[in-house]
N, C-alpha and C positions, 0 to 999 in steps of 0.2 A: 656311323649308325646308318643302318640301311633305309630303304624308302618306307618300310612300316614302322619307323622308329618311334613315331609319337604314339602308335597303338601299343608297340611294346612296352612303352613306359606305363600307359594305362592299365596294361595286363599286370603290370608289377604292383601297381597301388591298389587296383581294383579288389583283388582278394583281400587285403586289408581292410577294406570297407565290408566285405562280406563277414569276414571274421569278427568284425566289431559289431554288426548287427546281430550276429548270432549270440555273441557273449551278452550283449544288452538285454536278450530275451529273458536272461536269468537274474538279471541284476539292474538296478537302478543307478547305483552311484559308485564310483571307484573308491577303494580303500587304500591305495599305494601311494608312494611318493612317485612325482611326476618324472624325475630323473630315471629311475629304475624302469618305470614302465616304458618310457621312451626308449631306453635302450633296448628292451625286449623286442620292440616292434621294429627298431632298426635292424636287428638280426634277422627278423622274419622279412624285411624288405630286401635285404641283401641276398638272401637264399632265393627269394622269388626272382630276382634278377638272374641268378645262376640258372634256374629252372627255365626261364624264357631264352637264355642264350644257349643252353644245351637241349632244347626241345623236350625236356623231361626224358632224356635218354635213359635214366636209370629210375623207372617209375617206384620200385620197392623202396630204393633209398629215399625219394622225394617224399613218398608216403610216411615213412618213419620221422624223418627230419621235420616235416611239417606238423605231425602229431606232437613231437617234442617241444616245437617253438610255441605252438598254441597253448600246450600244457604250461609252458613257462610264462606267458602272456596272461594266461587265466590267473595262475598261482600269484603273481606280483601285481595284478590289476585288482583282484577281488579277494585274494586272501581266502580261497576255499579250501577245504581239505583235499588231500592229495587224490585220494580215490575218485572223489566226484570230478575233479578237474582232469585227470587222467582218462576218464571213462567219456565224458562229454568232448574232449579234444579227439580222442580216437573214433568215437561215433560219427562225427562231423567230418573228419577226412575220409574215412572209409565210404562214407555216403557220397563225399565229392569225386573220389576216385571212381565209383560206380557210376556217377553221372557222366564223367568223362569218358570213361569207356562205352556207355551207351550212345553218347553224343559221336564219338569215333566210328563206332558201328554203323550208324545211322549214314554218316557221311559216306562211309565206305560203300554201303548198299546203293547209295545214290552214286557212286562211281567217282567221288570228288577227292579222294584221299591222294590221287596222283598228281594233282595239281599244285604247283609250287606255292609254298606259304599256306597249305591247307591246315598245318599244325596251328597258325594263327587264328583261323576263323573257327576251328573247332575250339579252341582255347577261349575266344570270346564267347561262343554260344553256350559252352559248359557253364561259364561263370555267370552268364544271364540267367541261367536256369538256377544256379544256387543263390543267385541274388534274390530271385522271386521267392524260392523256397524258404530262406531264412526270414523273408518278410511275413510269409504265411506262418511260419512257426513261431514268430514273434507275436503276431496277433492272436493265436490260438493258446500260446504257453501263458502270455501275461494277461492274466483275467482280470488283475486290478487296473488295467489300463482301460478305462471305460470310454472309449472313443465312441462318439455319437454317429460316426458314418455308418450308414447302413450295410448290410451285407451285399445287396444287388450293386451298389457303387464300388465296393471293394473288389467284387467280380470283374467288373468293367475296368477296374484299375490293372488289375492282373493282365488284361487283355494287351495291355502296352509292350510288356516285355516279349509277348509272344508274337505280336507284329513285328517287333524289333528284330528278332531271331529270324524270322522268315525275311526281312528286308536286308539284313546283313548276308545271310546266306546267299540269296539271290543275286545282290548285288556285286559280292566277290567273285563269283563264278561267270557272271556276264562280263565283268570288267576284266577279268583274267584273261579272257579271250582277245580282247582288244587291247590290252596293255594300258588300260587307263587306270592305273593303280591309285592315281590321286583322288579320282571319284570315289573309290571305295574307301580310301582313308578318310575323307571328310563325312561321308555317310557314316562309317562306323563310329568315329568320335562323336558325331552329333547325336547319334541314336543312342550311345551310352550316356551322354550327357542328359539327355531327354528322359531316361529312366531314373537316373541319379535325381533329377529335379523333381519328377512326379512323385517320386516315393518319398524324398524329403519334405516336399509339400504336404504329402499325406500324414507324414508323422508330426509336422508342426501343427495341422489342422486338428489332429487327433489330440495332441498336448494341450491346445488352445480350448478345445471342447471339454476336456478333461479338467481343466483349471476353472472354466466357467461353471461346470458341476460342482466343484468344490466350493466355489465363491458362493453358489446359491445356498449350499449347505451351511455355509457360515453365516449367510444373511439369515437364514431361518433360525439358527441358534442365537445370532444377536437379537432377533425380534423376539425370541422366546424369553432372552435375558432381560430385555428392556421391558417385557410385558409384566414379568415378574416383578422387577424392580419397583414399576409404576404401581402395581396393586400393593406391595410391600409399603411403598411410600405413602399411599393414600389410607392405609390401614394405621400406619404409624401416626401420620398427622391426625387422624381420627382419634388415636389413643392420647395424643398430646392434648388435643381440644378437650377432651373428657377430664384428663388430669388438672388441665388449667381451671375448668369450670366446677371441680370436684368441691370446693369450698361452698359454691352456691348450692350444690346439689345436697350437700350435707346439711346446711341451713334448713333448706325447703323440706328435707325428710325429718329433720328434728322437730320442725312445726308440725308435721303430719301426725308423728308419733304422739307429740304432746297434747295435740288435740283430739287424740282417740281414732284417727282415721288410719287404721293399721293396714286395711286393704290397699288404700292409696299409697301408703309408705311401701308395701311389699311391690305393688306395681312398678314404682319409682326405681327400687332397688333391681328389678329385673330389667328395666330399661338401660340402667348403667351398665349392668354385665353385659347385655347385648351389644352396647355399643364399645364396649371395652374387650371384646373377643378376638383379638389378633391371632391367636394361637388355638381359637375353639374348635375349628374344623379340622384340625392336623391329624393325619392318620400315621404318619412317619415321624417318629421322634428318636431317632437313631443318635443324633448329635452330630451327623455328618452334614454340613451346610449345603452341599452341592445337592446331595440326594433328597435330604429332607425337603428343601426348597421345590425341587423339580417334581417329585411324587406329590407333595401337597398342591401345587398348581394344578397338576394334571386331575388330581382328585376333585378340586373345585369344578374344573370343566365338566367333569363326569356328573357332578351333582347337578349342575345348571341343566344338562342335557337329560337328567332323569336317569342316568345310567349307574348302576350299582356297581362300586369298585372296592374289592377287598385286598388289602395290602398287609403282607406278612414280611417285615423287614428286620433283619437281624444281622446287623454290620456294625462294625466300630466306628468311633468319630473318626478315625484316620484310617485311609486306605492306601495302597501301594499303586493306585491307578489315577491318571490324569484327570482331573475334574471336568475338563473339556470332552475327553473321550468318553466318560460316564454320562455327560449330558446327551452327547450324540447317540451313544447306544440306547440307554434308558428312554430318552425323549422321542426317538423315532419309533421304537416297538410301542410304547404306550399310545402315540399318535396313530399308528396303524390299527392299534385295537380299538381306539375310540371311532375312528373313522368306519371300521368293520361294523361295530355294533349300533352306531347311532340312529340308523333307520330300521333297526328291528323291532318287534313290539315289546312292550315293557317289560314282560315276563322274561324276555330272553337277553334284555340288555345288562350284560354282566360283565365284569373284566376281573381277572385274579392275577395279582402281582405277588412274587414271592422272590426275596433276596436274601442270601446269606453267604457267610464266608467262611471256608473250611481250610485250615493249614494254608492261609494266604491266599488261596483260589477263591475267586468270587463267582458266584452263580446267580443268574438272573434269568427268572421264567415268567412268561406273560401268557396268559390263556384267555381266549376270548370265543364267542360263537361267531359264525358267519353264514351267509347265504350267497348264493351264486356259485360260478366257477373260479377257481384259482389257476392263473396262467403260469406256465413256465416257458423258459426257452430250452434250447436242446442241451445246454448244460446243467439243466435243473435249477437254474436261477429263477426266482419269483419275478414276475412282470406285472405293471400296474395295469388296471382296467380302464383307466382314465384317457380320454382323447389326446390330453396335453401332456404327451409323454416327456417332453423336455423338461417340464416344471414339476413332474410327478414321477413316482417310481425310482427315485433316488435315495429314499429312507433307507433300505436295507442294504443298499450298494454302501451308504456312509457308515452304516454299523459294521458291514464287513472290513471295511477299511480300518476302523477303529479297532475291531476285533482283532485283525491280523497284526496289529503293532504288538500284541502281546502272545503272539503264537497260539490264539484262543480259538474257540470253535463257536460258529453259529449254526444251529440245528432248527430247521422249520419242519414241524410235523402238522399233518392235517387230515381229516376225515371225519364223517359223520357228524358234519356241521359244527365241529370244534377245532380250533387253530390255536397251536402251542409252539413258541419262540423260547428257544433256550440258548443263552449265552454262556459260554465259561471263559473267565480269563485267568491267566496265571502271572504271578508277580516276576517282575523283569529279572530279579537276581537268579530266578530258576530257569530262566532262558537260555539257550545256547544257538550260536549260528549254525543253522543246517543248510544255509544257502549255497 
């Protein structure tokens, strides 16, 4: 092992880390057996050893073999279709080759390619560039990864590898003249580790923030379920009390009729009916417990706010969709509609809900008027107007997640003071893995 042995070892394993980050940009979980996947990665590591030992003296061969190895890793790790795996592996390594060519060209312009071991510093710099590139790609591609780290902090984060490249480049060529190779060795190792730690911490923080958002959504759904259960329990207890006292009511009612006080008897009957109207205000009677409970609960909230709510629900008692997902989708859409219209004038305060199932696919449409400006990010995703963005603005994000589990669609259309949210869900047996 030469004086740069440690760096050579790092340059063998660093590409594996870069490839792993790239593949994770497309998928969350592996689908393969561990032994098969480990064998594929082993072949890749062995080939990288040969590349470092030969100084990539056969670039075309290196490119072709790398593409084939990444294709193999992709296939056995995620079991995607042949064309997708080959295209993504080819695109990735062609881009990497261009980065290496550009790096060596710039080093040549600086007159540094004649220095011994310049291949090593070029390899380090090109891999650092690819490392930041795959992290940028992962952030842009994985829109479902709703990290709360703002864009300005992420840009500052990218400044770390840029500074690292500058430090490694200058340290190498300064120490090369003085033959102080150990100083460059330590600097390069520490700077590579710093980059790994920084981006690993970033991913962990993003994952933690994502989990916190999910937990907040679940807390909201649990609170909703608890509230529904409490109201149902109160209504049920009231019904039990009325039934328990029914004998006394009938005796009193009979006395009023026998004495000729018919108006008094009619009033007593109305009173009994009003206290026993557990299902009197229901607008959804599809027979599906989840949908009926949620819609009727939201309808009661609308009534209390003086909001007109029309519901057209045509769904069977059983659906091929998870009840929790339906609660998240329907609950958040109706919450957003109620929030939008509650401060509007009485004549504008109206919500329209339509639900229907056709050939197994479920359609949900919620329409409501609105005032003010609707904000969007650069990806076209709607943003909240509320200052507390941590605890608000996650409703539609939760809907997108639930819709995505069925390869469904969420369409938001607005204009002329009217907002329309449309959700289409497809039954799981009709879905295919297009990832």
